[in-house]
C-alpha positions, 0 to 999 in steps of 0.5 A: 471338900467336906465328907459326911459320914451320915452318922456311920463311922464305917462310911467309906469314900473312894475317889479315882483320878485317871491321871494326876491329882493336884490340890491346894484345899482341905478335906473336912470330916463330919458326922462320923466320917473317918480318914481311915475309910477314905481312899484316893486312887491316882493313875499317875502322880499326886501333889498335895499343895502348900498348907493343905490339910488332907485326909485319907489314904493316897494310892498313886501309881507313880509318885506323891509330893507334899509341898511345904506345910501340907499335912496328911491324916492317912497314908501315902503309897506310891507304887513306882516312884517316891513320896517326897516331903517339903518342909514342915510336913506332918503325916499322922496315921488315922 
C-alpha cells in the first residue's frame, strides 16, 4: 500500500479494522507522508506477516504478532495482551 502525503508532512492517515488485521505486504510513504502520522486501530489482534515492511502506529485491543523478518517503523501497542516478536524483527521509532 502506498500512502501519499500530497506534499504535506502533517498528513494524517487513520485505518480502522473492526476485528483482525493480517498482512503480508508493505507500506510505502511518498510525497511527505510520515510513519508517525499513520494509525492502525485494530478491534482484536494484528499479525504482521513474514518479511513485511510496515509503517505507522498499531493500536490493538488484544495482541500484536510480528512474524519472522517483519519490520516496523512506528509503535506497537496492545491493550489487553502481548506484543510478540519472531526472529530478526526490527522496530524503529519514527
